C-alpha positions in Angstrom: -13.0 10.7 18.8 -14.7 10.7 15.4 -14.0 11.2 11.7 -14.8 14.9 12.3 -11.7 15.2 14.5 -9.6 15.1 11.4 -11.9 17.2 9.2 -10.7 20.3 7.3 -12.5 22.8 5.2 -11.3 25.6 2.9 -10.5 28.5 5.2 -7.9 31.1 6.0 -4.6 29.9 7.4 -2.6 31.5 10.1 0.8 33.2 9.4 2.5 30.8 11.9 1.0 27.7 10.2 1.9 29.0 6.8 5.5 29.6 7.8 5.7 26.1 9.3 4.4 24.6 6.1 6.9 26.7 4.1 9.7 25.3 6.2 8.4 21.8 5.6 8.2 22.5 1.9 11.7 23.7 1.7 12.8 20.5 3.5 10.9 18.1 1.2 12.2 20.0 -1.9 15.8 19.3 -1.0 17.3 17.0 -3.7 18.2 13.4 -2.8 21.7 12.7 -4.0 22.1 9.7 -6.4 22.5 6.4 -4.5 21.3 7.8 -1.2 18.1 7.2 0.8 15.8 9.8 2.3 16.8 8.3 5.6 20.5 8.7 6.2 20.9 6.7 9.4 21.5 3.0 9.2 22.3 3.1 5.5 25.5 2.7 3.5 26.4 2.3 -0.2 29.5 0.6 -1.3 30.6 -1.0 -4.6 27.0 -0.6 -5.9 25.5 -2.4 -3.0 22.7 -0.5 -1.2 22.8 -1.6 2.4 20.1 -0.7 5.0 19.6 -1.6 8.6 16.1 -1.6 10.2 15.1 -2.3 13.8 11.6 -3.3 14.7 10.8 -2.3 18.3 8.3 -0.6 20.6 8.2 3.2 20.4 6.1 6.2 21.4 4.5 8.3 18.7 2.6 11.6 18.8 0.0 11.9 16.0 -0.8 15.5 16.9 2.7 16.9 17.6 1.5 18.6 20.7 2.1 18.3 24.4 -0.5 15.5 24.8 0.3 11.9 25.6 2.2 9.9 23.1 0.8 6.6 21.7 2.5 3.4 22.4 3.3 1.8 19.0 5.5 -0.6 17.2 7.9 1.0 14.7 10.8 0.6 12.4 13.7 2.7 13.7 11.3 4.4 16.1 9.3 6.0 13.3 5.6 5.7 12.3 5.5 5.1 9.4 9.0 3.6 9.1 11.9 5.2 7.2 11.3 6.0 3.6 13.8 3.9 1.6 14.8 5.2 -1.8 16.8 2.8 -3.8 18.0 2.3 -7.4 16.3 0.0 -9.9 18.3 -3.1 -10.6 21.0 -2.4 -8.0 21.7 -5.0 -5.3 19.9 -4.2 -2.0 20.7 -5.7 1.4 18.4 -5.0 4.3 19.2 -6.3 7.8 16.2 -6.6 10.1 16.8 -6.6 13.8 13.9 -7.8 15.8 13.5 -6.0 19.2 9.9 -6.9 19.5 8.5 -9.4 22.0 7.1 -11.6 19.2 8.3 -13.1 15.9 8.3 -10.9 12.9 9.3 -10.7 9.2 9.3 -8.1 6.4 7.2 -8.6 3.3 8.4 -6.3 0.4 5.0 -5.6 -1.0 4.9 -5.6 -4.8 8.6 -6.4 -5.4 9.3 -9.3 -7.8 12.0 -10.8 -5.8 13.4 -14.3 -5.0 10.9 -16.4 -3.1 13.3 -16.9 -0.1 13.2 -13.1 0.4 9.4 -12.7 0.4 8.9 -12.6 4.1 6.2 -15.2 4.7 7.0 -17.1 7.9 7.3 -20.9 7.4 6.5 -20.7 3.7 9.5 -18.7 2.4 11.7 -18.1 5.5 11.9 -18.9 9.2 10.2 -16.3 11.4 12.7 -13.8 12.9 12.5 -14.5 16.7 12.8 -11.8 19.3 16.5 -10.7 19.6 17.5 -12.2 16.3 18.2 -10.7 12.9 17.5 -11.6 9.3 19.2 -10.4 6.1 17.1 -9.7 3.0 19.0 -9.5 -0.3 17.5 -8.8 -3.7 17.8 -6.4 -6.7 14.5 -4.6 -7.3 13.8 -5.2 -11.0 11.0 -2.6 -11.3 11.0 1.2 -10.6 7.9 2.5 -8.7 6.1 3.0 -5.4 6.2 -0.1 -3.1 6.1 -0.6 0.7 7.1 -3.0 3.4 5.3 -4.5 6.4 5.3 -7.6 8.6 3.8 -10.9 7.4 4.0 -12.4 10.9 1.5 -11.4 13.6 0.4 -9.0 10.9 -2.9 -7.9 12.3 -1.3 -6.7 15.5 2.1 -5.6 14.2 0.9 -3.6 11.2 -2.1 -2.4 13.2 0.2 -1.0 15.8 2.4 0.9 13.3 4.9 -1.4 11.5 4.9 -0.2 7.8 7.2 1.9 5.6 7.6 3.1 2.0 10.1 1.6 -0.5 10.6 3.8 -3.6 12.6 2.4 -6.4 13.7 5.4 -8.5 13.4 5.6 -12.3 16.5 6.4 -14.2 14.6 9.3 -15.9 11.8 10.5 -13.5 9.1 12.8 -14.7 9.9 16.5 -14.6 7.9 17.7 -11.7 8.4 20.4 -9.1 8.2 18.0 -6.2 7.9 14.2 -5.6 6.0 13.5 -2.4 4.3 10.5 -0.8 1.3 9.9 1.5 1.1 6.8 3.7 -2.6 6.6 4.6 -3.4 4.6 7.8 -6.4 4.5 10.1 -6.4 3.9 13.8 -8.6 3.3 16.8 -7.5 5.3 19.8 -9.0 5.6 23.3 -9.4 8.8 25.3 -5.7 8.5 26.5 -4.6 8.3 22.8 -3.7 4.6 23.2 -4.5 2.0 20.6 -7.7 0.1 21.4 -7.3 -3.6 21.5 -9.7 -6.2 20.2 -7.7 -7.2 17.1 -9.1 -10.3 15.4 -12.7 -9.7 16.5 -14.7 -12.6 14.8 -17.6 -10.4 13.9 -15.4 -7.9 12.1 -13.4 -10.7 10.5 -16.6 -11.9 8.8 -17.6 -8.5 7.6 -15.5 -5.5 6.5 -12.5 -6.0 8.9 -11.1 -3.6 11.5 -11.7 0.0 10.3 -10.3 2.8 12.5 -12.0 6.1 13.4 -9.0 8.4 12.7 -6.9 8.5 9.5 -3.3 9.8 9.4 -1.1 10.9 6.6 2.5 10.0 7.2 1.8 9.4 10.9 0.1 12.8 11.5 -3.6 13.7 12.0 -2.8 17.4 11.3 -0.5 17.2 8.3 -1.0 20.0 5.8 0.9 19.6 2.5 2.3 23.1 1.5 2.2 24.0 -2.2 2.7 26.9 -4.5 0.0 27.9 -7.0 1.3 26.6 -10.4 3.3 23.7 -9.0 3.3 20.3 -10.7 3.5 17.6 -8.0 3.9 13.8 -8.2 1.9 12.4 -5.3 2.5 8.7 -4.4 -0.5 7.3 -2.5 -0.1 4.2 -0.3 -3.1 2.7 1.5 -1.5 1.0 4.6 -4.8 0.5 6.4 -5.8 -2.9 7.7 -9.3 -2.8 6.1 -10.3 0.8 5.1 -11.1 1.4 1.4 -10.7 5.1 0.3 -12.1 7.1 -2.6 -10.2 10.4 -2.6 -11.4 13.5 -4.5 -8.5 15.2 -6.2 -10.7 16.8 -8.9 -9.5 20.3 -8.0 -6.0 19.5 -9.2 -6.7 17.9 -12.6 -5.2 14.5 -11.5 -3.5 12.2 -13.9 -2.8 8.6 -13.0 0.6 7.5 -14.1 1.3 4.3 -12.2 -0.7 1.7 -10.3 0.9 -0.5 -7.6 4.3 0.7 -8.8 3.7 -0.3 -12.4 3.4 2.4 -15.1 0.0 2.6 -16.9 -1.3 4.7 -19.8 -1.6 8.1 -18.3 -5.3 8.9 -17.7 -7.7 11.1 -15.8 -9.5 9.1 -13.1 -13.3 9.1 -13.2 -14.7 12.2 -11.6 -11.2 13.0 -10.4 -11.5 10.4 -7.7 -8.9 7.7 -6.8 -10.1 4.4 -5.4 -7.6 2.7 -3.1 -8.1 -0.6 -1.3 -5.7 -1.7 1.4 -2.2 -2.3 0.1 -2.9 -0.5 -3.2 -0.8 2.4 -4.5 -1.4 5.0 -7.1 1.0 7.7 -8.4 -0.7 10.9 -9.5 0.4 14.1 -11.3 -1.3 17.1 -9.8 -1.6 20.6 -11.1 -1.7 22.6 -7.9 -3.8 25.7 -7.8 -5.2 27.9 -5.0 -5.1 31.2 -3.2 -2.3 32.0 -0.8 -3.2 31.4 2.8 -6.0 29.0 2.0 -6.3 25.4 3.1 -8.0 22.9 0.7 -9.4 19.6 1.9 -9.2 16.2 0.2 -12.5 14.4 0.8 -12.8 10.7 1.3 -16.3 9.6 0.4 -16.1 5.9 -0.1 -18.3 5.2 2.9 -21.2 7.7 2.2 -22.4 7.9 5.8 -18.8 8.4 7.1 -17.5 10.9 4.5 -14.8 13.2 5.9 -12.1 15.6 4.9 -8.9 13.7 5.0 -6.5 16.6 5.3 -5.5 19.6 3.4 -3.2 21.2 0.9 -2.2 24.7 2.0 -1.3 27.3 -0.6 1.7 29.4 0.5 2.3 31.5 -2.6 2.7 31.4 -6.4 5.4 30.1 -8.6 6.9 32.8 -10.9 7.7 29.9 -13.3 4.3 28.1 -12.9 3.5 26.0 -15.9 0.5 24.2 -17.4 0.6 20.3 -17.2 0.7 20.1 -21.0 -0.3 17.0 -23.0 -1.3 14.0 -20.9 1.1 11.7 -22.9 4.2 13.5 -21.6 3.6 11.8 -18.3 4.2 8.3 -19.6 6.7 6.5 -17.4 9.3 4.0 -18.7 7.8 0.5 -18.7 9.3 -2.0 -16.3 10.7 -5.3 -17.6 7.5 -7.3 -17.2 7.0 -10.4 -19.4 4.0 -9.9 -21.8 1.3 -12.5 -21.3 0.5 -14.7 -24.3 -3.3 -14.7 -24.0 -3.9 -17.1 -26.9 -1.8 -19.8 -25.2 -2.9 -19.0 -21.6 -3.9 -21.7 -19.2 -7.1 -20.8 -17.3 -7.7 -21.0 -13.6 -11.0 -20.2 -11.8 -10.9 -18.7 -8.3 -14.0 -18.2 -6.2 -14.0 -16.2 -3.0 -16.6 -17.5 -0.5 -17.9 -17.0 3.0 -18.3 -14.1 5.4 -21.4 -12.8 6.9 -24.3 -12.7 4.4 -22.1 -14.8 2.1 -23.2 -17.0 -0.7 -22.5 -20.2 1.3 -25.0 -19.7 4.1 -23.0 -17.4 6.5 -19.7 -17.9 8.2 -17.4 -20.6 6.9 -16.7 -23.5 9.2 -14.0 -25.4 7.3 -10.6 -26.7 8.3 -10.1 -24.1 11.1 -12.5 -23.0 13.8 -11.2 -19.5 13.1 -12.1 -19.7 9.4 -14.7 -17.2 8.1 -13.6 -17.2 4.4 -12.5 -19.7 1.7 -11.0 -19.8 -1.8 -12.5 -22.6 -3.9 -13.9 -24.2 -0.7 -10.6 -24.3 1.2 -9.5 -22.0 4.1 -6.0 -21.1 5.2 -5.8 -19.1 8.3 -3.0 -17.0 9.9 0.0 -15.3 8.2 1.6 -18.3 6.5 3.2 -21.5 7.7 5.2 -24.5 6.5 3.5 -27.1 4.5 0.8 -24.9 2.9 -0.7 -26.9 0.0 -0.9 -24.9 -3.3 -4.2 -24.2 -4.9 -2.5 -24.8 -8.3 0.9 -25.7 -9.6 2.0 -23.5 -12.5 4.5 -24.2 -15.2 7.3 -21.7 -15.3 7.3 -19.3 -18.2 3.7 -20.1 -19.2 0.9 -17.5 -19.3 -2.0 -17.9 -16.8 -5.4 -16.3 -17.1 -7.2 -16.2 -13.7 -10.9 -15.5 -13.4 -11.6 -14.3 -9.8 -15.2 -14.3 -8.7 -16.3 -12.6 -5.5 -19.2 -14.7 -4.3 -19.5 -12.6 -1.1 -21.3 -9.5 0.2 -18.0 -7.7 1.0 -15.1 -6.0 -0.8 -11.7 -7.8 -1.2 -8.3 -6.4 -2.3 -6.7 -9.5 -3.6 -2.9 -9.5 -3.5 -0.5 -11.8 -5.3 3.1 -12.0 -4.0 6.2 -12.1 -6.2 4.4 -11.2 -9.5 2.6 -8.4 -11.2 -0.4 -9.1 -13.4 -2.3 -7.3 -16.2 -5.9 -6.6 -15.3 -7.9 -7.6 -18.3 -11.6 -7.4 -17.6 -14.1 -6.5 -14.9 -17.6 -8.0 -15.1 -17.1 -8.7 -18.8 -15.9 -5.2 -19.7 -12.3 -4.6 -20.8 -10.2 -2.6 -18.4 -8.6 0.4 -20.2 -5.2 2.0 -19.8 -3.1 -1.1 -19.6 -3.2 -1.5 -15.8 -0.6 -3.8 -14.3 -1.0 -4.4 -10.5 -0.2 -6.7 -7.6 -3.5 -6.0 -5.8 -6.9 -5.9 -7.4 -10.1 -4.7 -5.6 -13.2 -6.7 -6.0 -16.6 -5.3 -5.1 -19.4 -7.8 -4.0 -20.3 -10.2 -6.8 -17.5 -8.8 -9.1 -15.8 -11.0 -11.6 -12.3 -9.9 -12.5 -9.9 -11.4 -15.0 -6.1 -11.0 -14.8 -3.2 -12.5 -16.6 0.5 -13.0 -15.9 3.6 -15.0 -17.0 4.6 -17.5 -14.3 8.3 -16.5 -14.5 9.2 -16.3 -10.8 9.6 -19.8 -9.2 8.5 -20.6 -5.7 5.4 -20.8 -3.5 3.6 -17.4 -3.7 0.9 -16.3 -1.4 -2.4 -15.1 -2.9 -4.7 -13.5 -0.3 -7.1 -10.7 0.6 -5.3 -7.6 2.1 -8.1 -6.9 4.4 -5.9 -8.4 7.1 -8.8 -9.8 9.2 -10.0 -11.7 6.0 -6.5 -13.1 5.4 -6.1 -14.2 9.0 -9.5 -15.9 8.9 -9.1 -18.0 5.8 -9.0 -15.8 2.7 -5.5 -17.0 1.7 -4.0 -19.6 -0.6 -0.7 -20.4 -2.4 0.2 -20.6 -6.1 3.3 -22.7 -6.8 5.5 -22.0 -9.8 7.7 -25.0 -10.5 
């Protein structure tokens, strides 16, 4: 199988396929009632408490929805990706995880500013959830936006075999769009029998770009076509759930407007060349002005790796809206700001962070520090695995104080650096100010980049800071920031 297996081009679409997409469009357009999730099973709401039950277990999944063999996966509630959880901002949320896997697991609620004990890092913030046991996560999401959930135990294998899902925290006043949809983007390595190829944690890949699959799915399908009407205004939530793949997706046909990054509203803006850059774990919310001829399929091209460019999938036009409208002034798409504390840059304490190691790195090749499995380091120190008890913090931060971090990538590889429990304001990249007031929880550094970020240390606890290329994290590119 190759990238060409999932390629699409603009072409005529069959009547049967168009009708199938029309049925799917009707289903996704159904309103979600206040206080209810997209997934009805395993969820109750009482006295304002939003309660969800999730089970992690082995499951079979068919990426092609045909009669061919299913792929043996790991899944939440038997679904790849897991159930889409839609919850209300600021409302108490309780999620009970039942572990039916053979191994320990946890859930990390990626991007949520939550109590440290609910962060899902085994040993550091909670005991691992053993096979046959359950764990209850309780928090009230303070921010509206697009987030996701995934394991932080045995993460390379568990996420790489399917454990991931979307968490959408709804705004009180969402933008007036025709539809609100999401794409969970994941890549896979499958053999000729459609089974996942082993070899997770390959040392050579760990010291380079990480495990990049050969097939890319949208919401667990290699053949998903998103149906639309000419004239529709669509909110598209993009989630990169890959272990290592970076994407640059061309939405230029649809006049894209970026309205949120990593769940946090930004100044609405048009991305450069209409392309959206997404490292692993990153999310971007777009407003798209859909246009096309009925019966035509239009590809979205991913050209981040020039030699491996491919057509990700397609939007299929199934007709025109009689009430079609222009997107209007870009400012109308501003989302309500979340209650993030504003950094006091004049009084900020400064911390320097240097990413080191990897093949062709600035320290003479692969790292050989505290662990024989270490290929990477932060400020000369490597922490391997998924998290454990007794992790020594890189720095201890004073609560409520502003911190200005300068992150230098002294390696030959890209790194999406993720900070748990906090969101940060991206200030500068290579000395140039970053426009559009971009808050994030994951920032993508190209080789030799220097990025400056700032945040208020308002959430006490030991917070993981690591590369979200999972091979990099597992092989040393991880540390802890402690907020007293």
